[in-house]
HTML snippet that shows the backbone in 3Dmol.js (N, CA, C, O; Angstrom):
<script src="https://3Dmol.org/build/3Dmol-min.js"></script>
<div id="view" style="width:600px;height:400px;position:relative"></div>
<script>
const pdb = `
ATOM      1  N   MET A   1     -75.922  89.323 -51.377  1.00  0.00           N
ATOM      2  CA  MET A   1     -77.936  89.657 -51.508  1.00  0.00           C
ATOM      3  C   MET A   1     -78.229  88.332 -52.448  1.00  0.00           C
ATOM      4  O   MET A   1     -77.346  87.644 -52.959  1.00  0.00           O
ATOM      5  N   ASP A   2     -79.763  88.099 -52.581  1.00  0.00           N
ATOM      6  CA  ASP A   2     -80.166  86.831 -53.709  1.00  0.00           C
ATOM      7  C   ASP A   2     -80.393  87.790 -54.656  1.00  0.00           C
ATOM      8  O   ASP A   2     -80.781  88.951 -54.528  1.00  0.00           O
ATOM      9  N   GLN A   3     -80.027  86.990 -55.873  1.00  0.00           N
ATOM     10  CA  GLN A   3     -80.405  88.053 -57.537  1.00  0.00           C
ATOM     11  C   GLN A   3     -82.226  87.264 -57.449  1.00  0.00           C
ATOM     12  O   GLN A   3     -82.855  86.347 -56.920  1.00  0.00           O
ATOM     13  N   GLU A   4     -82.349  88.266 -58.260  1.00  0.00           N
ATOM     14  CA  GLU A   4     -83.784  88.165 -58.566  1.00  0.00           C
ATOM     15  C   GLU A   4     -83.753  86.343 -59.206  1.00  0.00           C
ATOM     16  O   GLU A   4     -82.817  85.966 -59.912  1.00  0.00           O
ATOM     17  N   PRO A   5     -85.012  85.315 -58.780  1.00  0.00           N
ATOM     18  CA  PRO A   5     -84.473  84.711 -59.366  1.00  0.00           C
ATOM     19  C   PRO A   5     -84.897  84.180 -60.440  1.00  0.00           C
ATOM     20  O   PRO A   5     -86.000  84.661 -60.698  1.00  0.00           O
ATOM     21  N   ALA A   6     -84.391  82.986 -61.644  1.00  0.00           N
ATOM     22  CA  ALA A   6     -84.242  82.909 -62.929  1.00  0.00           C
ATOM     23  C   ALA A   6     -84.774  81.543 -63.407  1.00  0.00           C
ATOM     24  O   ALA A   6     -84.254  80.446 -63.205  1.00  0.00           O
ATOM     25  N   ILE A   7     -86.183  81.883 -64.240  1.00  0.00           N
ATOM     26  CA  ILE A   7     -87.170  80.789 -64.496  1.00  0.00           C
ATOM     27  C   ILE A   7     -86.606  80.512 -65.907  1.00  0.00           C
ATOM     28  O   ILE A   7     -86.274  81.218 -66.859  1.00  0.00           O
ATOM     29  N   PRO A   8     -86.651  78.653 -65.536  1.00  0.00           N
ATOM     30  CA  PRO A   8     -85.692  78.747 -66.984  1.00  0.00           C
ATOM     31  C   PRO A   8     -86.697  78.979 -68.440  1.00  0.00           C
ATOM     32  O   PRO A   8     -87.924  78.995 -68.342  1.00  0.00           O
ATOM     33  N   SER A   9     -86.213  79.096 -69.344  1.00  0.00           N
ATOM     34  CA  SER A   9     -87.317  79.413 -70.233  1.00  0.00           C
ATOM     35  C   SER A   9     -87.649  78.126 -70.965  1.00  0.00           C
ATOM     36  O   SER A   9     -86.985  77.091 -70.899  1.00  0.00           O
ATOM     37  N   GLY A  10     -88.970  78.351 -71.809  1.00  0.00           N
ATOM     38  CA  GLY A  10     -89.656  77.064 -72.009  1.00  0.00           C
ATOM     39  C   GLY A  10     -90.079  76.527 -70.981  1.00  0.00           C
ATOM     40  O   GLY A  10     -89.858  75.316 -70.977  1.00  0.00           O
ATOM     41  N   VAL A  11     -90.835  77.080 -69.692  1.00  0.00           N
ATOM     42  CA  VAL A  11     -91.211  76.637 -68.627  1.00  0.00           C
ATOM     43  C   VAL A  11     -92.733  77.399 -68.490  1.00  0.00           C
ATOM     44  O   VAL A  11     -93.785  76.892 -68.099  1.00  0.00           O
ATOM     45  N   LEU A  12     -92.619  78.024 -68.696  1.00  0.00           N
ATOM     46  CA  LEU A  12     -93.544  79.356 -68.927  1.00  0.00           C
ATOM     47  C   LEU A  12     -93.819  80.174 -69.583  1.00  0.00           C
ATOM     48  O   LEU A  12     -93.019  81.006 -70.011  1.00  0.00           O
ATOM     49  N   SER A  13     -95.458  80.130 -69.913  1.00  0.00           N
ATOM     50  CA  SER A  13     -95.890  80.909 -71.879  1.00  0.00           C
ATOM     51  C   SER A  13     -95.553  82.562 -71.775  1.00  0.00           C
ATOM     52  O   SER A  13     -95.325  83.247 -72.772  1.00  0.00           O
ATOM     53  N   ASP A  14     -95.558  82.849 -71.014  1.00  0.00           N
ATOM     54  CA  ASP A  14     -95.560  84.590 -70.964  1.00  0.00           C
ATOM     55  C   ASP A  14     -94.736  85.192 -70.207  1.00  0.00           C
ATOM     56  O   ASP A  14     -94.187  84.530 -69.327  1.00  0.00           O
ATOM     57  N   GLU A  15     -94.421  86.667 -70.356  1.00  0.00           N
ATOM     58  CA  GLU A  15     -93.596  87.061 -68.704  1.00  0.00           C
ATOM     59  C   GLU A  15     -94.814  87.567 -67.857  1.00  0.00           C
ATOM     60  O   GLU A  15     -94.553  87.918 -66.707  1.00  0.00           O
ATOM     61  N   LYS A  16     -96.218  87.653 -68.321  1.00  0.00           N
ATOM     62  CA  LYS A  16     -96.796  87.534 -66.507  1.00  0.00           C
ATOM     63  C   LYS A  16     -96.241  85.904 -66.202  1.00  0.00           C
ATOM     64  O   LYS A  16     -95.553  85.811 -65.186  1.00  0.00           O
ATOM     65  N   GLU A  17     -96.334  85.378 -66.518  1.00  0.00           N
ATOM     66  CA  GLU A  17     -96.401  84.133 -65.373  1.00  0.00           C
ATOM     67  C   GLU A  17     -95.370  83.911 -65.023  1.00  0.00           C
ATOM     68  O   GLU A  17     -95.359  83.112 -64.087  1.00  0.00           O
ATOM     69  N   VAL A  18     -93.676  84.519 -65.589  1.00  0.00           N
ATOM     70  CA  VAL A  18     -92.285  84.403 -64.878  1.00  0.00           C
ATOM     71  C   VAL A  18     -92.543  85.699 -63.861  1.00  0.00           C
ATOM     72  O   VAL A  18     -91.964  85.877 -62.789  1.00  0.00           O
ATOM     73  N   ASP A  19     -93.463  86.482 -64.406  1.00  0.00           N
ATOM     74  CA  ASP A  19     -93.426  87.327 -63.366  1.00  0.00           C
ATOM     75  C   ASP A  19     -93.459  86.510 -61.953  1.00  0.00           C
ATOM     76  O   ASP A  19     -92.551  86.175 -61.192  1.00  0.00           O
ATOM     77  N   GLN A  20     -95.047  86.303 -61.908  1.00  0.00           N
ATOM     78  CA  GLN A  20     -95.640  86.583 -60.543  1.00  0.00           C
ATOM     79  C   GLN A  20     -95.038  84.866 -59.769  1.00  0.00           C
ATOM     80  O   GLN A  20     -95.509  84.609 -58.661  1.00  0.00           O
ATOM     81  N   HIS A  21     -94.291  84.076 -60.245  1.00  0.00           N
ATOM     82  CA  HIS A  21     -93.914  82.679 -60.069  1.00  0.00           C
ATOM     83  C   HIS A  21     -92.055  83.693 -59.381  1.00  0.00           C
ATOM     84  O   HIS A  21     -91.307  83.333 -58.473  1.00  0.00           O
ATOM     85  N   SER A  22     -91.969  84.614 -60.066  1.00  0.00           N
ATOM     86  CA  SER A  22     -90.364  84.903 -59.352  1.00  0.00           C
ATOM     87  C   SER A  22     -91.029  86.131 -58.438  1.00  0.00           C
ATOM     88  O   SER A  22     -90.097  86.692 -57.862  1.00  0.00           O
ATOM     89  N   ARG A  23     -91.873  86.542 -58.212  1.00  0.00           N
ATOM     90  CA  ARG A  23     -92.506  87.178 -57.062  1.00  0.00           C
ATOM     91  C   ARG A  23     -92.773  86.486 -56.060  1.00  0.00           C
ATOM     92  O   ARG A  23     -92.696  86.965 -54.929  1.00  0.00           O
ATOM     93  N   ALA A  24     -93.110  85.317 -56.271  1.00  0.00           N
ATOM     94  CA  ALA A  24     -93.720  84.179 -55.056  1.00  0.00           C
ATOM     95  C   ALA A  24     -92.407  83.599 -54.722  1.00  0.00           C
ATOM     96  O   ALA A  24     -92.296  83.340 -53.524  1.00  0.00           O
ATOM     97  N   ILE A  25     -91.358  83.319 -55.469  1.00  0.00           N
ATOM     98  CA  ILE A  25     -90.483  82.434 -55.212  1.00  0.00           C
ATOM     99  C   ILE A  25     -89.583  83.489 -54.417  1.00  0.00           C
ATOM    100  O   ILE A  25     -88.918  82.963 -53.524  1.00  0.00           O
ATOM    101  N   GLN A  26     -89.418  84.941 -54.565  1.00  0.00           N
ATOM    102  CA  GLN A  26     -88.657  85.865 -53.459  1.00  0.00           C
ATOM    103  C   GLN A  26     -90.000  86.161 -52.607  1.00  0.00           C
ATOM    104  O   GLN A  26     -89.040  86.932 -52.590  1.00  0.00           O
ATOM    105  N   LYS A  27     -90.787  86.300 -52.129  1.00  0.00           N
ATOM    106  CA  LYS A  27     -91.712  86.091 -51.303  1.00  0.00           C
ATOM    107  C   LYS A  27     -91.173  84.980 -49.855  1.00  0.00           C
ATOM    108  O   LYS A  27     -90.976  85.162 -48.654  1.00  0.00           O
ATOM    109  N   LEU A  28     -91.108  83.994 -50.652  1.00  0.00           N
ATOM    110  CA  LEU A  28     -91.127  82.254 -49.829  1.00  0.00           C
ATOM    111  C   LEU A  28     -89.348  82.534 -49.721  1.00  0.00           C
ATOM    112  O   LEU A  28     -88.846  81.499 -49.282  1.00  0.00           O
ATOM    113  N   ALA A  29     -88.548  83.332 -49.919  1.00  0.00           N
ATOM    114  CA  ALA A  29     -87.623  82.553 -49.991  1.00  0.00           C
ATOM    115  C   ALA A  29     -87.211  84.116 -48.158  1.00  0.00           C
ATOM    116  O   ALA A  29     -86.400  83.996 -47.241  1.00  0.00           O
ATOM    117  N   GLN A  30     -88.204  85.264 -48.439  1.00  0.00           N
ATOM    118  CA  GLN A  30     -87.918  85.773 -47.612  1.00  0.00           C
ATOM    119  C   GLN A  30     -88.898  86.113 -46.217  1.00  0.00           C
ATOM    120  O   GLN A  30     -89.030  87.097 -45.489  1.00  0.00           O
ATOM    121  N   GLU A  31     -89.428  84.906 -46.266  1.00  0.00           N
ATOM    122  CA  GLU A  31     -90.381  84.345 -45.554  1.00  0.00           C
ATOM    123  C   GLU A  31     -90.220  83.505 -44.587  1.00  0.00           C
ATOM    124  O   GLU A  31     -90.760  83.529 -43.481  1.00  0.00           O
ATOM    125  N   LEU A  32     -89.223  82.507 -45.144  1.00  0.00           N
ATOM    126  CA  LEU A  32     -88.716  81.301 -44.774  1.00  0.00           C
ATOM    127  C   LEU A  32     -87.091  81.597 -44.425  1.00  0.00           C
ATOM    128  O   LEU A  32     -86.280  81.011 -43.707  1.00  0.00           O
ATOM    129  N   HIS A  33     -87.033  82.465 -45.048  1.00  0.00           N
ATOM    130  CA  HIS A  33     -85.269  82.829 -44.346  1.00  0.00           C
ATOM    131  C   HIS A  33     -84.492  81.749 -44.698  1.00  0.00           C
ATOM    132  O   HIS A  33     -83.943  81.007 -43.884  1.00  0.00           O
ATOM    133  N   LEU A  34     -84.412  81.604 -46.398  1.00  0.00           N
ATOM    134  CA  LEU A  34     -83.463  80.654 -46.969  1.00  0.00           C
ATOM    135  C   LEU A  34     -83.384  81.523 -48.701  1.00  0.00           C
ATOM    136  O   LEU A  34     -84.070  82.224 -49.445  1.00  0.00           O
ATOM    137  N   PRO A  35     -82.057  80.872 -48.613  1.00  0.00           N
ATOM    138  CA  PRO A  35     -81.796  81.493 -49.586  1.00  0.00           C
ATOM    139  C   PRO A  35     -82.636  80.964 -50.904  1.00  0.00           C
ATOM    140  O   PRO A  35     -83.231  79.900 -51.076  1.00  0.00           O
ATOM    141  N   THR A  36     -82.422  82.370 -51.972  1.00  0.00           N
ATOM    142  CA  THR A  36     -83.787  82.268 -53.273  1.00  0.00           C
ATOM    143  C   THR A  36     -83.632  81.205 -54.060  1.00  0.00           C
ATOM    144  O   THR A  36     -84.528  80.787 -54.794  1.00  0.00           O
ATOM    145  N   ASP A  37     -81.974  80.466 -53.921  1.00  0.00           N
ATOM    146  CA  ASP A  37     -81.603  79.364 -54.882  1.00  0.00           C
ATOM    147  C   ASP A  37     -82.273  78.114 -54.285  1.00  0.00           C
ATOM    148  O   ASP A  37     -82.488  77.134 -54.999  1.00  0.00           O
ATOM    149  N   GLU A  38     -82.504  78.130 -53.377  1.00  0.00           N
ATOM    150  CA  GLU A  38     -83.283  76.865 -52.554  1.00  0.00           C
ATOM    151  C   GLU A  38     -84.766  76.813 -53.063  1.00  0.00           C
ATOM    152  O   GLU A  38     -85.526  76.012 -53.608  1.00  0.00           O
ATOM    153  N   ILE A  39     -84.764  78.303 -52.515  1.00  0.00           N
ATOM    154  CA  ILE A  39     -86.622  77.962 -52.790  1.00  0.00           C
ATOM    155  C   ILE A  39     -87.090  77.789 -53.768  1.00  0.00           C
ATOM    156  O   ILE A  39     -88.127  77.130 -53.847  1.00  0.00           O
ATOM    157  N   ARG A  40     -86.368  78.425 -55.062  1.00  0.00           N
ATOM    158  CA  ARG A  40     -86.753  77.808 -56.606  1.00  0.00           C
ATOM    159  C   ARG A  40     -86.200  76.329 -57.085  1.00  0.00           C
ATOM    160  O   ARG A  40     -86.536  75.977 -58.216  1.00  0.00           O
ATOM    161  N   GLN A  41     -85.589  75.667 -56.508  1.00  0.00           N
ATOM    162  CA  GLN A  41     -85.671  74.232 -56.921  1.00  0.00           C
ATOM    163  C   GLN A  41     -86.774  74.031 -56.429  1.00  0.00           C
ATOM    164  O   GLN A  41     -87.668  74.118 -57.271  1.00  0.00           O
ATOM    165  N   TYR A  42     -87.302  73.666 -54.860  1.00  0.00           N
ATOM    166  CA  TYR A  42     -88.509  73.191 -54.719  1.00  0.00           C
ATOM    167  C   TYR A  42     -89.916  73.903 -55.469  1.00  0.00           C
ATOM    168  O   TYR A  42     -90.837  73.190 -55.865  1.00  0.00           O
ATOM    169  N   TYR A  43     -89.933  75.240 -55.585  1.00  0.00           N
ATOM    170  CA  TYR A  43     -90.852  75.989 -56.506  1.00  0.00           C
ATOM    171  C   TYR A  43     -90.884  75.224 -57.501  1.00  0.00           C
ATOM    172  O   TYR A  43     -91.991  74.745 -57.749  1.00  0.00           O
ATOM    173  N   MET A  44     -89.968  74.918 -58.218  1.00  0.00           N
ATOM    174  CA  MET A  44     -89.878  74.825 -59.740  1.00  0.00           C
ATOM    175  C   MET A  44     -90.551  72.973 -59.707  1.00  0.00           C
ATOM    176  O   MET A  44     -91.326  72.938 -60.662  1.00  0.00           O
ATOM    177  N   SER A  45     -90.546  72.039 -59.257  1.00  0.00           N
ATOM    178  CA  SER A  45     -90.557  71.113 -58.890  1.00  0.00           C
ATOM    179  C   SER A  45     -91.825  71.013 -58.368  1.00  0.00           C
ATOM    180  O   SER A  45     -92.656  70.398 -59.036  1.00  0.00           O
ATOM    181  N   VAL A  46     -92.064  71.369 -57.579  1.00  0.00           N
ATOM    182  CA  VAL A  46     -93.864  71.279 -57.308  1.00  0.00           C
ATOM    183  C   VAL A  46     -94.401  71.760 -58.376  1.00  0.00           C
ATOM    184  O   VAL A  46     -95.298  71.004 -58.747  1.00  0.00           O
ATOM    185  N   LEU A  47     -94.203  73.273 -59.508  1.00  0.00           N
ATOM    186  CA  LEU A  47     -94.933  73.685 -60.395  1.00  0.00           C
ATOM    187  C   LEU A  47     -94.877  72.977 -61.537  1.00  0.00           C
ATOM    188  O   LEU A  47     -95.864  73.233 -62.227  1.00  0.00           O
ATOM    189  N   ASP A  48     -93.997  72.028 -62.144  1.00  0.00           N
ATOM    190  CA  ASP A  48     -93.930  71.192 -62.409  1.00  0.00           C
ATOM    191  C   ASP A  48     -94.904  69.760 -62.627  1.00  0.00           C
ATOM    192  O   ASP A  48     -95.202  69.148 -63.652  1.00  0.00           O
ATOM    193  N   VAL A  49     -95.244  69.530 -61.195  1.00  0.00           N
ATOM    194  CA  VAL A  49     -96.053  68.802 -60.785  1.00  0.00           C
ATOM    195  C   VAL A  49     -97.775  69.400 -61.063  1.00  0.00           C
ATOM    196  O   VAL A  49     -98.801  69.168 -61.702  1.00  0.00           O
ATOM    197  N   LEU A  50     -97.493  69.824 -60.596  1.00  0.00           N
ATOM    198  CA  LEU A  50     -98.889  70.796 -60.486  1.00  0.00           C
ATOM    199  C   LEU A  50     -99.438  71.495 -61.983  1.00  0.00           C
ATOM    200  O   LEU A  50    -100.630  71.526 -62.289  1.00  0.00           O
ATOM    201  N   LYS A  51     -98.630  71.895 -62.610  1.00  0.00           N
ATOM    202  CA  LYS A  51     -98.864  72.788 -63.906  1.00  0.00           C
ATOM    203  C   LYS A  51     -99.701  71.933 -64.547  1.00  0.00           C
ATOM    204  O   LYS A  51    -100.746  72.425 -64.974  1.00  0.00           O
ATOM    205  N   LYS A  52     -99.462  70.523 -64.760  1.00  0.00           N
ATOM    206  CA  LYS A  52     -99.667  69.133 -65.842  1.00  0.00           C
ATOM    207  C   LYS A  52    -101.287  69.150 -65.384  1.00  0.00           C
ATOM    208  O   LYS A  52    -102.144  69.004 -66.255  1.00  0.00           O
ATOM    209  N   GLU A  53    -101.613  69.311 -64.159  1.00  0.00           N
ATOM    210  CA  GLU A  53    -103.413  69.131 -64.004  1.00  0.00           C
ATOM    211  C   GLU A  53    -103.796  70.304 -63.870  1.00  0.00           C
ATOM    212  O   GLU A  53    -105.017  70.434 -63.774  1.00  0.00           O
ATOM    213  N   ALA A  54    -102.885  71.660 -63.810  1.00  0.00           N
ATOM    214  CA  ALA A  54    -104.282  73.079 -63.180  1.00  0.00           C
ATOM    215  C   ALA A  54    -105.014  72.965 -64.470  1.00  0.00           C
ATOM    216  O   ALA A  54    -104.619  72.594 -65.575  1.00  0.00           O
ATOM    217  N   LYS A  55    -106.568  73.512 -63.921  1.00  0.00           N
ATOM    218  CA  LYS A  55    -107.368  73.776 -64.826  1.00  0.00           C
ATOM    219  C   LYS A  55    -107.663  75.328 -64.869  1.00  0.00           C
ATOM    220  O   LYS A  55    -108.618  75.781 -65.500  1.00  0.00           O
ATOM    221  N   ILE A  56    -106.758  76.131 -64.139  1.00  0.00           N
ATOM    222  CA  ILE A  56    -106.874  77.783 -63.584  1.00  0.00           C
ATOM    223  C   ILE A  56    -105.475  77.916 -63.847  1.00  0.00           C
ATOM    224  O   ILE A  56    -105.317  76.698 -63.924  1.00  0.00           O
ATOM    225  N   LYS A  57    -104.191  78.417 -64.074  1.00  0.00           N
ATOM    226  CA  LYS A  57    -103.296  78.552 -63.703  1.00  0.00           C
ATOM    227  C   LYS A  57    -103.047  79.609 -62.915  1.00  0.00           C
ATOM    228  O   LYS A  57    -101.992  79.656 -62.282  1.00  0.00           O
ATOM    229  N   ALA A  58    -104.248  80.895 -62.820  1.00  0.00           N
ATOM    230  CA  ALA A  58    -103.693  81.881 -62.338  1.00  0.00           C
ATOM    231  C   ALA A  58    -103.731  81.604 -60.558  1.00  0.00           C
ATOM    232  O   ALA A  58    -103.441  82.571 -59.852  1.00  0.00           O
ATOM    233  N   PHE A  59    -104.055  80.416 -59.954  1.00  0.00           N
ATOM    234  CA  PHE A  59    -103.818  80.295 -58.827  1.00  0.00           C
ATOM    235  C   PHE A  59    -102.549  79.379 -58.892  1.00  0.00           C
ATOM    236  O   PHE A  59    -102.463  78.864 -57.778  1.00  0.00           O
ATOM    237  N   LEU A  60    -101.715  79.023 -59.540  1.00  0.00           N
ATOM    238  CA  LEU A  60    -100.854  78.252 -59.373  1.00  0.00           C
ATOM    239  C   LEU A  60     -99.380  78.680 -58.265  1.00  0.00           C
ATOM    240  O   LEU A  60     -98.457  78.087 -57.705  1.00  0.00           O
ATOM    241  N   PRO A  61     -99.977  80.279 -58.440  1.00  0.00           N
ATOM    242  CA  PRO A  61     -98.417  81.027 -57.369  1.00  0.00           C
ATOM    243  C   PRO A  61     -98.900  80.686 -56.257  1.00  0.00           C
ATOM    244  O   PRO A  61     -97.929  80.413 -55.551  1.00  0.00           O
ATOM    245  N   VAL A  62     -99.966  80.520 -55.605  1.00  0.00           N
ATOM    246  CA  VAL A  62    -100.881  80.330 -54.729  1.00  0.00           C
ATOM    247  C   VAL A  62    -100.693  79.213 -54.542  1.00  0.00           C
ATOM    248  O   VAL A  62     -99.482  79.126 -54.338  1.00  0.00           O
ATOM    249  N   LEU A  63    -101.183  78.145 -54.470  1.00  0.00           N
ATOM    250  CA  LEU A  63    -101.313  76.656 -54.704  1.00  0.00           C
ATOM    251  C   LEU A  63     -99.466  76.278 -54.687  1.00  0.00           C
ATOM    252  O   LEU A  63     -99.041  75.151 -54.436  1.00  0.00           O
ATOM    253  N   VAL A  64     -98.981  76.927 -54.861  1.00  0.00           N
ATOM    254  CA  VAL A  64     -97.024  76.108 -55.305  1.00  0.00           C
ATOM    255  C   VAL A  64     -96.301  76.554 -53.843  1.00  0.00           C
ATOM    256  O   VAL A  64     -95.657  75.945 -52.989  1.00  0.00           O
ATOM    257  N   SER A  65     -96.722  77.844 -54.005  1.00  0.00           N
ATOM    258  CA  SER A  65     -96.242  78.319 -52.445  1.00  0.00           C
ATOM    259  C   SER A  65     -96.541  77.533 -51.509  1.00  0.00           C
ATOM    260  O   SER A  65     -95.547  76.897 -51.159  1.00  0.00           O
ATOM    261  N   ARG A  66     -98.021  77.120 -50.585  1.00  0.00           N
ATOM    262  CA  ARG A  66     -98.613  77.044 -50.165  1.00  0.00           C
ATOM    263  C   ARG A  66     -97.867  75.561 -50.135  1.00  0.00           C
ATOM    264  O   ARG A  66     -96.996  75.535 -49.265  1.00  0.00           O
ATOM    265  N   SER A  67     -98.007  74.234 -50.927  1.00  0.00           N
ATOM    266  CA  SER A  67     -97.188  73.369 -51.019  1.00  0.00           C
ATOM    267  C   SER A  67     -95.250  73.287 -50.231  1.00  0.00           C
ATOM    268  O   SER A  67     -94.524  72.649 -49.469  1.00  0.00           O
ATOM    269  N   VAL A  68     -95.302  74.496 -51.180  1.00  0.00           N
ATOM    270  CA  VAL A  68     -93.059  74.650 -51.259  1.00  0.00           C
ATOM    271  C   VAL A  68     -93.156  74.509 -49.011  1.00  0.00           C
ATOM    272  O   VAL A  68     -92.617  73.779 -48.178  1.00  0.00           O
ATOM    273  N   LYS A  69     -93.805  75.269 -48.976  1.00  0.00           N
ATOM    274  CA  LYS A  69     -94.124  75.531 -47.374  1.00  0.00           C
ATOM    275  C   LYS A  69     -94.399  75.042 -46.267  1.00  0.00           C
ATOM    276  O   LYS A  69     -93.957  75.371 -45.167  1.00  0.00           O
ATOM    277  N   GLU A  70     -95.492  73.863 -46.656  1.00  0.00           N
ATOM    278  CA  GLU A  70     -95.542  72.875 -46.028  1.00  0.00           C
ATOM    279  C   GLU A  70     -94.483  71.729 -45.972  1.00  0.00           C
ATOM    280  O   GLU A  70     -94.035  71.113 -45.005  1.00  0.00           O
ATOM    281  N   ARG A  71     -94.165  71.613 -47.595  1.00  0.00           N
ATOM    282  CA  ARG A  71     -92.769  71.036 -47.425  1.00  0.00           C
ATOM    283  C   ARG A  71     -91.513  71.344 -46.496  1.00  0.00           C
ATOM    284  O   ARG A  71     -90.768  70.798 -45.681  1.00  0.00           O
ATOM    285  N   LEU A  72     -91.690  72.276 -46.979  1.00  0.00           N
ATOM    286  CA  LEU A  72     -90.296  73.057 -46.151  1.00  0.00           C
ATOM    287  C   LEU A  72     -89.949  72.641 -44.424  1.00  0.00           C
ATOM    288  O   LEU A  72     -89.024  72.221 -43.728  1.00  0.00           O
ATOM    289  N   ARG A  73     -91.596  73.150 -44.298  1.00  0.00           N
ATOM    290  CA  ARG A  73     -91.897  72.961 -42.418  1.00  0.00           C
ATOM    291  C   ARG A  73     -92.060  72.078 -42.456  1.00  0.00           C
ATOM    292  O   ARG A  73     -91.971  72.125 -41.229  1.00  0.00           O
ATOM    293  N   HIS A  74     -92.319  70.759 -42.717  1.00  0.00           N
ATOM    294  CA  HIS A  74     -93.043  69.928 -41.947  1.00  0.00           C
ATOM    295  C   HIS A  74     -91.800  69.042 -42.558  1.00  0.00           C
ATOM    296  O   HIS A  74     -92.265  67.907 -42.656  1.00  0.00           O
ATOM    297  N   GLY A  75     -90.658  69.029 -42.940  1.00  0.00           N
ATOM    298  CA  GLY A  75     -89.790  67.862 -44.252  1.00  0.00           C
ATOM    299  C   GLY A  75     -90.770  67.041 -45.063  1.00  0.00           C
ATOM    300  O   GLY A  75     -90.359  66.263 -45.925  1.00  0.00           O
TER     301      GLY A  75
END
`;
const viewer = $3Dmol.createViewer("view");
viewer.addModel(pdb, "pdb");
viewer.setStyle({}, {cartoon: {color: "spectrum"}});
viewer.zoomTo();
viewer.render();
</script>
């Protein structure tokens, strides 16, 4: 069974952000029936790109999740 996804230290600014993104990764893994590690790799690469331009960081889990779903469903 998959463990709680680890977010690399320094990527996110506080525990609340780590928690939000970890939950989003877990949810995606369950929805898409894929290993958490695989989802985490896609998620973190998309997050890295979107975080640089995000004005409202609270929306990042939703935006990143949507992008990951689209990427994985449509290749």
